[in-house]
C-alpha positions as a Markdown table, in Angstrom:
| # | Residue | x | y | z |
|---|---|---|---|---|
| 1 | Met | 43.9 | -1.6 | 118.8 |
| 2 | Thr | 42.4 | -1.4 | 122.3 |
| 3 | His | 41.0 | -5.0 | 121.8 |
| 4 | Thr | 44.5 | -6.1 | 121.0 |
| 5 | Ile | 46.0 | -4.6 | 124.1 |
| 6 | Ile | 43.3 | -6.4 | 126.2 |
| 7 | Gln | 44.2 | -9.7 | 124.5 |
| 8 | Leu | 47.9 | -9.1 | 125.3 |
| 9 | Ile | 47.1 | -8.5 | 129.0 |
| 10 | Ala | 45.0 | -11.7 | 129.0 |
| 11 | Glu | 47.7 | -13.8 | 127.3 |
| 12 | Tyr | 50.9 | -12.2 | 128.8 |
| 13 | Gly | 49.3 | -10.7 | 131.9 |
| 14 | Val | 51.9 | -11.7 | 134.5 |
| 15 | Leu | 54.9 | -10.6 | 132.4 |
| 16 | Leu | 53.2 | -7.3 | 131.4 |
| 17 | Val | 52.3 | -6.6 | 135.0 |
| 18 | Phe | 56.0 | -7.2 | 136.0 |
| 19 | Leu | 57.4 | -5.0 | 133.2 |
| 20 | Asn | 54.8 | -2.2 | 133.6 |
| 21 | Val | 55.3 | -1.9 | 137.3 |
| 22 | Leu | 59.1 | -2.1 | 137.0 |
| 23 | Val | 59.2 | 0.6 | 134.4 |
| 24 | Glu | 56.8 | 2.9 | 136.3 |
| 25 | Gln | 58.7 | 2.5 | 139.6 |
| 26 | Ala | 61.9 | 3.2 | 137.7 |
| 27 | Gly | 60.5 | 6.7 | 136.9 |
| 28 | Ala | 59.1 | 6.4 | 133.5 |
| 29 | Pro | 55.6 | 8.1 | 132.9 |
| 30 | Val | 54.0 | 4.8 | 132.1 |
| 31 | Pro | 51.1 | 4.3 | 134.7 |
| 32 | Ala | 50.8 | 0.7 | 136.0 |
| 33 | Val | 47.5 | 1.1 | 137.8 |
| 34 | Pro | 45.3 | 0.5 | 134.7 |
| 35 | Thr | 47.3 | -2.7 | 133.9 |
| 36 | Leu | 46.9 | -3.9 | 137.5 |
| 37 | Val | 43.2 | -3.2 | 137.6 |
| 38 | Val | 42.6 | -5.0 | 134.3 |
| 39 | Ala | 44.8 | -7.9 | 135.4 |
| 40 | Gly | 42.7 | -8.1 | 138.6 |
| 41 | Ala | 39.5 | -8.3 | 136.5 |
| 42 | Leu | 41.0 | -11.1 | 134.4 |
| 43 | Ala | 42.0 | -12.9 | 137.5 |
| 44 | Ser | 38.4 | -12.8 | 138.7 |
| 45 | Ala | 37.4 | -14.6 | 135.5 |
| 46 | Gly | 40.1 | -17.2 | 136.1 |
| 47 | Lys | 42.3 | -16.1 | 133.2 |
| 48 | Leu | 45.2 | -15.0 | 135.4 |
| 49 | Pro | 46.6 | -16.3 | 138.8 |
| 50 | Leu | 45.7 | -13.8 | 141.4 |
| 51 | Ala | 48.5 | -14.6 | 143.9 |
| 52 | Val | 51.2 | -14.6 | 141.2 |
| 53 | Leu | 50.0 | -11.2 | 139.9 |
| 54 | Val | 50.4 | -9.7 | 143.4 |
| 55 | Leu | 53.8 | -11.4 | 143.9 |
| 56 | Val | 55.4 | -10.2 | 140.6 |
| 57 | Ala | 54.1 | -6.7 | 141.2 |
| 58 | Val | 55.8 | -6.6 | 144.6 |
| 59 | Ile | 59.0 | -8.0 | 143.2 |
| 60 | Ala | 59.0 | -5.4 | 140.4 |
| 61 | Cys | 58.5 | -2.6 | 143.0 |
| 62 | Leu | 61.3 | -3.9 | 145.2 |
| 63 | Leu | 63.8 | -4.3 | 142.3 |
| 64 | Ala | 63.2 | -0.7 | 141.0 |
| 65 | Asp | 63.1 | 0.8 | 144.5 |
| 66 | Leu | 66.3 | -0.9 | 145.6 |
| 67 | Val | 68.1 | 0.7 | 142.7 |
| 68 | Trp | 66.9 | 4.2 | 143.7 |
| 69 | Tyr | 67.6 | 3.4 | 147.4 |
| 70 | Trp | 71.2 | 2.5 | 146.5 |
| 71 | Ala | 71.6 | 5.6 | 144.4 |
| 72 | Gly | 70.3 | 7.8 | 147.2 |
| 73 | Arg | 72.4 | 6.2 | 149.8 |
| 74 | His | 75.6 | 6.6 | 147.7 |
| 75 | Phe | 75.0 | 9.8 | 145.9 |
| 76 | Gly | 72.6 | 11.6 | 148.2 |
| 77 | Ala | 71.3 | 15.0 | 147.3 |
| 78 | Ala | 72.7 | 14.8 | 143.7 |
| 79 | Val | 70.1 | 12.0 | 142.9 |
| 80 | Leu | 67.2 | 14.0 | 144.4 |
| 81 | Arg | 68.2 | 17.1 | 142.4 |
| 82 | Thr | 68.3 | 15.1 | 139.2 |
| 83 | Leu | 64.9 | 13.6 | 139.9 |
| 84 | Cys | 63.6 | 17.1 | 140.8 |
| 85 | Arg | 64.8 | 18.6 | 137.5 |
| 86 | Ile | 63.2 | 15.9 | 135.3 |
| 87 | Ser | 59.9 | 16.0 | 137.2 |
| 88 | Leu | 56.8 | 17.6 | 135.8 |
| 89 | Ser | 56.6 | 19.6 | 139.0 |
| 90 | Pro | 60.3 | 20.2 | 139.7 |
| 91 | Asp | 59.6 | 23.1 | 142.0 |
| 92 | Ser | 57.7 | 21.1 | 144.5 |
| 93 | Cys | 58.4 | 17.4 | 144.0 |
| 94 | Val | 61.2 | 17.0 | 146.4 |
| 95 | Lys | 60.0 | 19.8 | 148.7 |
| 96 | Gln | 56.6 | 18.1 | 149.3 |
| 97 | Ser | 58.4 | 14.7 | 149.7 |
| 98 | Glu | 60.7 | 16.2 | 152.3 |
| 99 | Leu | 57.7 | 17.6 | 154.3 |
| 100 | Arg | 56.0 | 14.2 | 154.2 |
| 101 | Phe | 59.2 | 12.5 | 155.3 |
| 102 | Gln | 59.5 | 14.9 | 158.3 |
| 103 | Arg | 55.9 | 13.9 | 159.2 |
| 104 | Trp | 56.2 | 10.1 | 158.5 |
| 105 | Gly | 59.9 | 9.2 | 158.6 |
| 106 | Gly | 60.8 | 5.9 | 157.0 |
| 107 | Gln | 57.1 | 4.9 | 157.3 |
| 108 | Ile | 56.4 | 7.1 | 154.3 |
| 109 | Leu | 57.3 | 4.0 | 152.2 |
| 110 | Leu | 54.0 | 2.5 | 153.4 |
| 111 | Ile | 52.0 | 5.1 | 151.5 |
| 112 | Ala | 54.4 | 6.3 | 148.8 |
| 113 | Lys | 52.9 | 4.2 | 146.0 |
| 114 | Phe | 49.6 | 6.0 | 146.4 |
| 115 | Val | 51.0 | 9.5 | 146.1 |
| 116 | Pro | 51.9 | 10.7 | 142.5 |
| 117 | Gly | 55.6 | 11.6 | 142.3 |
| 118 | Leu | 56.4 | 10.4 | 145.8 |
| 119 | Ser | 56.7 | 6.8 | 144.7 |
| 120 | Thr | 59.9 | 7.6 | 142.8 |
| 121 | Ile | 61.3 | 10.2 | 145.2 |
| 122 | Ala | 60.8 | 8.3 | 148.5 |
| 123 | Pro | 63.4 | 5.4 | 148.0 |
| 124 | Pro | 66.4 | 7.6 | 147.1 |
| 125 | Met | 65.3 | 10.1 | 149.9 |
| 126 | Val | 65.3 | 7.5 | 152.6 |
| 127 | Gly | 68.5 | 6.0 | 151.2 |
| 128 | Ala | 70.2 | 9.5 | 151.4 |
| 129 | Leu | 68.9 | 9.7 | 155.0 |
| 130 | Lys | 70.6 | 6.4 | 155.7 |
| 131 | Leu | 67.6 | 4.3 | 156.5 |
| 132 | Arg | 69.0 | 0.8 | 157.3 |
| 133 | Pro | 68.7 | -1.6 | 154.3 |
| 134 | His | 66.7 | -4.3 | 156.1 |
| 135 | Ile | 64.2 | -1.7 | 157.4 |
| 136 | Phe | 63.9 | -0.3 | 153.9 |
| 137 | Val | 63.2 | -3.7 | 152.3 |
| 138 | Phe | 60.6 | -4.4 | 155.0 |
| 139 | Leu | 58.7 | -1.1 | 154.8 |
| 140 | Asp | 59.0 | -0.9 | 151.0 |
| 141 | Gly | 57.9 | -4.5 | 150.6 |
| 142 | Val | 54.8 | -3.9 | 152.9 |
| 143 | Gly | 54.0 | -0.7 | 151.1 |
| 144 | Ser | 54.3 | -2.4 | 147.7 |
| 145 | Leu | 52.1 | -5.3 | 148.8 |
| 146 | Ile | 49.4 | -2.9 | 150.1 |
| 147 | Trp | 49.5 | -0.9 | 146.8 |
| 148 | Ala | 49.5 | -3.9 | 144.5 |
| 149 | Gly | 46.9 | -5.7 | 146.6 |
| 150 | Val | 44.5 | -2.7 | 146.5 |
| 151 | Met | 44.9 | -2.1 | 142.8 |
| 152 | Ile | 44.6 | -5.7 | 141.7 |
| 153 | Gly | 41.8 | -6.2 | 144.3 |
| 154 | Leu | 39.8 | -3.3 | 142.9 |
| 155 | Gly | 39.9 | -5.0 | 139.5 |
| 156 | Tyr | 39.0 | -8.4 | 141.0 |
| 157 | Ala | 36.1 | -6.9 | 143.0 |
| 158 | Phe | 34.6 | -4.8 | 140.2 |
| 159 | Ala | 35.4 | -7.2 | 137.4 |
| 160 | Gln | 31.9 | -7.0 | 135.9 |
| 161 | Gln | 31.9 | -3.2 | 135.7 |
| 162 | Ile | 35.5 | -3.2 | 134.3 |
| 163 | Asp | 34.4 | -5.7 | 131.6 |
| 164 | His | 31.8 | -3.2 | 130.4 |
| 165 | Val | 34.4 | -0.5 | 130.3 |
| 166 | Leu | 36.8 | -2.7 | 128.4 |
| 167 | Met | 34.1 | -3.6 | 125.9 |
| 168 | Met | 33.4 | 0.0 | 125.3 |
| 169 | Leu | 37.1 | 0.8 | 124.8 |
| 170 | Ala | 37.4 | -2.2 | 122.5 |
| 171 | Ser | 34.4 | -1.0 | 120.4 |
| 172 | Ala | 35.8 | 2.5 | 120.3 |
| 173 | Gly | 39.1 | 1.3 | 119.0 |
| 174 | Val | 41.5 | 4.0 | 117.8 |
| 175 | Val | 39.2 | 6.7 | 119.1 |
| 176 | Ala | 39.8 | 5.6 | 122.7 |
| 177 | Ile | 43.5 | 5.5 | 122.3 |
| 178 | Glu | 43.4 | 9.0 | 120.7 |
| 179 | Leu | 41.3 | 10.3 | 123.6 |
| 180 | Leu | 43.7 | 8.9 | 126.2 |
| 181 | Ala | 46.7 | 10.4 | 124.3 |
| 182 | Thr | 44.9 | 13.8 | 124.2 |
| 183 | Leu | 44.3 | 13.7 | 127.9 |
| 184 | Leu | 47.9 | 12.8 | 128.6 |
| 185 | Val | 49.1 | 15.7 | 126.4 |
| 186 | Ala | 46.6 | 18.1 | 128.1 |
| 187 | Tyr | 47.9 | 17.0 | 131.6 |
| 188 | Ile | 51.5 | 17.7 | 130.6 |
| 189 | Leu | 50.5 | 21.1 | 129.1 |
| 190 | Val | 48.6 | 22.1 | 132.3 |
| 191 | Lys | 51.6 | 21.2 | 134.4 |
| 192 | Trp | 53.9 | 23.2 | 132.2 |
| 193 | Trp | 51.7 | 26.2 | 132.3 |
| 194 | Gln | 51.4 | 26.0 | 136.1 |
| 195 | Arg | 55.2 | 25.9 | 136.3 |
| 196 | Arg | 55.5 | 28.9 | 133.9 |
| 197 | Arg | 53.0 | 31.0 | 135.8 |
| 198 | Leu | 54.9 | 30.2 | 139.1 |
| 199 | Leu | 58.2 | 31.3 | 137.6 |
| 200 | Leu | 56.8 | 34.5 | 136.1 |
| 201 | Ser | 55.2 | 35.4 | 139.5 |
| 202 | Leu | 58.6 | 34.9 | 141.2 |
| 203 | Arg | 60.7 | 36.8 | 138.7 |
| 204 | Leu | 63.1 | 38.7 | 140.9 |
| 205 | Ala | 66.6 | 40.0 | 140.3 |
| 206 | Arg | 69.0 | 37.3 | 141.5 |
| 207 | Ile | 72.4 | 38.0 | 143.1 |
| 208 | Thr | 75.3 | 35.9 | 141.8 |
| 209 | Val | 77.7 | 34.1 | 144.1 |
| 210 | Asp | 80.5 | 36.4 | 143.0 |
| 211 | Glu | 78.4 | 39.4 | 143.9 |
| 212 | Leu | 77.6 | 37.9 | 147.3 |
| 213 | His | 81.2 | 37.0 | 148.0 |
| 214 | Gln | 82.2 | 40.6 | 147.1 |
| 215 | Met | 79.6 | 42.0 | 149.4 |
| 216 | Ile | 81.1 | 39.9 | 152.2 |
| 217 | Glu | 84.6 | 40.9 | 151.4 |
| 218 | Asp | 83.6 | 44.6 | 151.3 |
| 219 | Gly | 82.2 | 44.3 | 154.8 |
| 220 | Glu | 78.6 | 45.0 | 153.9 |
| 221 | Glu | 77.6 | 42.2 | 156.2 |
| 222 | Pro | 74.6 | 40.7 | 154.3 |
| 223 | Val | 72.3 | 38.4 | 156.2 |
| 224 | Val | 72.5 | 35.1 | 154.4 |
| 225 | Val | 69.5 | 32.8 | 154.9 |
| 226 | Asp | 69.2 | 29.1 | 154.3 |
| 227 | Val | 65.6 | 28.2 | 153.5 |
| 228 | Arg | 66.1 | 24.5 | 152.7 |
| 229 | Ser | 63.9 | 22.0 | 154.6 |
| 230 | Gln | 65.2 | 20.1 | 157.6 |
| 231 | Ala | 65.3 | 16.9 | 155.6 |
| 232 | Asn | 67.3 | 18.6 | 152.9 |
| 233 | Arg | 69.8 | 19.9 | 155.4 |
| 234 | Leu | 70.1 | 16.4 | 156.9 |
| 235 | Ile | 70.9 | 14.9 | 153.4 |
| 236 | Asp | 73.3 | 17.8 | 152.5 |
| 237 | Asn | 74.8 | 19.4 | 155.6 |
| 238 | Arg | 76.8 | 22.0 | 153.7 |
| 239 | Ile | 76.0 | 25.7 | 154.4 |
| 240 | Ile | 77.4 | 29.0 | 153.4 |
| 241 | Pro | 79.4 | 30.3 | 156.5 |
| 242 | Gly | 77.3 | 32.4 | 158.8 |
| 243 | Ser | 74.0 | 31.4 | 157.3 |
| 244 | Leu | 70.8 | 31.8 | 159.3 |
| 245 | Met | 68.6 | 28.7 | 159.3 |
| 246 | Ala | 65.0 | 29.5 | 158.5 |
| 247 | Asn | 61.8 | 27.6 | 157.5 |
| 248 | Leu | 60.2 | 28.9 | 154.4 |
| 249 | Gly | 56.8 | 29.4 | 156.2 |
| 250 | Gly | 58.3 | 31.2 | 159.2 |
| 251 | Ile | 61.1 | 33.3 | 157.7 |
| 252 | Asp | 59.4 | 36.6 | 158.8 |
| 253 | Gln | 59.7 | 35.5 | 162.4 |
| 254 | Glu | 63.3 | 34.4 | 162.0 |
| 255 | Leu | 64.3 | 37.8 | 160.6 |
| 256 | Asn | 62.2 | 40.0 | 162.8 |
| 257 | His | 65.4 | 41.3 | 164.4 |
| 258 | Val | 66.9 | 42.3 | 161.1 |
| 259 | Pro | 66.6 | 46.0 | 160.0 |
| 260 | Ile | 64.5 | 46.2 | 156.8 |
| 261 | Asp | 67.3 | 48.2 | 155.0 |
| 262 | Arg | 70.0 | 45.6 | 155.6 |
| 263 | Pro | 70.9 | 43.4 | 152.6 |
| 264 | Val | 69.4 | 39.9 | 152.8 |
| 265 | Val | 70.4 | 37.0 | 150.5 |
| 266 | Ile | 68.4 | 33.9 | 150.5 |
| 267 | Tyr | 69.5 | 30.5 | 149.1 |
| 268 | Cys | 68.1 | 27.0 | 148.6 |
| 269 | Ser | 69.0 | 24.0 | 146.5 |
| 270 | Cys | 65.8 | 23.8 | 144.4 |
| 271 | Pro | 65.5 | 24.4 | 140.6 |
| 272 | Asn | 65.2 | 28.1 | 139.6 |
| 273 | Glu | 65.7 | 29.1 | 143.3 |
| 274 | Val | 61.9 | 28.9 | 143.7 |
| 275 | Ser | 61.9 | 28.5 | 147.5 |
| 276 | Ala | 64.4 | 31.4 | 147.9 |
| 277 | Ala | 62.3 | 33.5 | 145.5 |
| 278 | Lys | 59.1 | 32.8 | 147.5 |
| 279 | Ala | 60.9 | 33.7 | 150.7 |
| 280 | Ala | 62.3 | 36.9 | 149.2 |
| 281 | Lys | 58.9 | 37.9 | 147.8 |
| 282 | Ser | 57.3 | 37.4 | 151.2 |
| 283 | Leu | 59.9 | 39.6 | 152.9 |
| 284 | Met | 59.6 | 42.3 | 150.3 |
| 285 | Met | 55.8 | 42.4 | 151.1 |
| 286 | Leu | 56.8 | 43.1 | 154.7 |
| 287 | Gly | 58.9 | 46.1 | 153.7 |
| 288 | Tyr | 62.4 | 44.6 | 153.3 |
| 289 | Arg | 64.2 | 46.7 | 150.6 |
| 290 | Arg | 67.3 | 44.8 | 149.8 |
| 291 | Val | 66.4 | 41.1 | 149.7 |
| 292 | Arg | 67.5 | 38.9 | 146.7 |
| 293 | Pro | 67.6 | 35.2 | 146.0 |
| 294 | Leu | 71.0 | 33.6 | 145.3 |
| 295 | Leu | 71.4 | 32.6 | 141.7 |
| 296 | Gly | 72.2 | 28.9 | 141.5 |
| 297 | Gly | 71.8 | 28.5 | 145.2 |
| 298 | Leu | 74.1 | 26.5 | 147.5 |
| 299 | Asp | 75.5 | 24.4 | 144.6 |
| 300 | Ala | 76.6 | 27.5 | 142.7 |
| 301 | Trp | 78.4 | 28.8 | 145.8 |
| 302 | Ala | 80.2 | 25.5 | 146.3 |
| 303 | Asp | 81.0 | 25.1 | 142.5 |
| 304 | Ala | 82.6 | 28.6 | 142.6 |
| 305 | Gly | 85.1 | 27.4 | 145.2 |
| 306 | Tyr | 84.0 | 29.7 | 148.0 |
| 307 | Glu | 84.1 | 28.6 | 151.6 |
| 308 | Ile | 81.7 | 25.9 | 152.7 |
| 309 | Gln | 81.0 | 24.9 | 156.3 |
| 310 | Ala | 79.3 | 21.8 | 157.7 |
| 311 | Leu | 76.1 | 22.3 | 159.7 |
| 312 | Ala | 77.0 | 22.3 | 163.4 |
| 313 | Val | 76.2 | 19.1 | 165.3 |
| 314 | Asn | 74.0 | 20.9 | 167.8 |
| 315 | Glu | 71.9 | 22.4 | 165.0 |
| 316 | Ser | 71.4 | 19.1 | 163.2 |
| 317 | Val | 70.9 | 16.8 | 166.1 |
| 318 | Gly | 67.2 | 17.5 | 166.3 |
| 319 | Met | 66.8 | 16.5 | 162.6 |
| 320 | Ala | 68.9 | 13.4 | 163.2 |
| 321 | Asn | 66.8 | 12.4 | 166.2 |
| 322 | Met | 63.6 | 12.9 | 164.1 |
| 323 | Ser | 65.0 | 10.6 | 161.4 |
| 324 | Ile | 66.2 | 8.0 | 163.8 |
| 325 | Ala | 63.0 | 7.9 | 165.8 |
| 326 | Ser | 60.7 | 7.6 | 162.8 |
| 327 | Gly | 62.9 | 5.6 | 160.4 |
| 328 | His | 65.8 | 4.1 | 162.5 |
| 329 | Ala | 68.4 | 6.1 | 160.5 |
| 330 | Arg | 72.0 | 5.8 | 161.3 |
């Protein structure tokens, strides 16, 4: 079976490279790197055209990424939330991507293909942040060219060693396929277990949006804290009225003026309120007695029909300047 796959790559290499890269960049868990490396090795032997392989890989990247960019530009945070929910690491996929965007801006597209998970998240994120289309195409095209060139180049440069590996796989036959499948299943199980352990460690009593609204109506004056990242607030500038903006890592400093017996409600927009639960847990370790994450986060509050405000211009201008300076956002 392995030998048959190798023969298919040799015979239909250009088409397979195009389809594999297109499907992977669209978000399917079908890695394209092995195909690119093998195709590069075959190009070294003169069985496939090197320049054409690189070209079709870049075209496939651009086609898939443009679709995600368009979706992010028109549907914004909703697309990112959907990607986050279907990710193997839904509690951190968008969060880590947002942190990288804050550091790199639009130039994150130059390295996105080399970072697992970021390759799919980056195009809709920069689209939601209104990176200009021609700048997106340029940066994404350069990033795709670097990625495809490196992967195919590795196969081309180490063709002899790869030939030995392919021969070993071909001789192993079904055993090799079963081993690869076992490794894939093991990887998925490990990610699932890591996620389960995280959720168990953050198991805290949540407060519902109705309970929070009632507290506000009753004059209990809870401190409502928004712990979303700056990039997330720039994509979705809705806030619960009166919210205190705080970074997850520095929430203790933001709330150092708040009495420890005052009710504190923390919200985010991530699956399972993980960021809010982390913040709540850190505050509880500091002695805060009445701190709870908001069940369903910002979306649940908005869906319930309660009042929503837009983030004030003077609060978001710093984020906008960050995005414009690094990615020429509008």
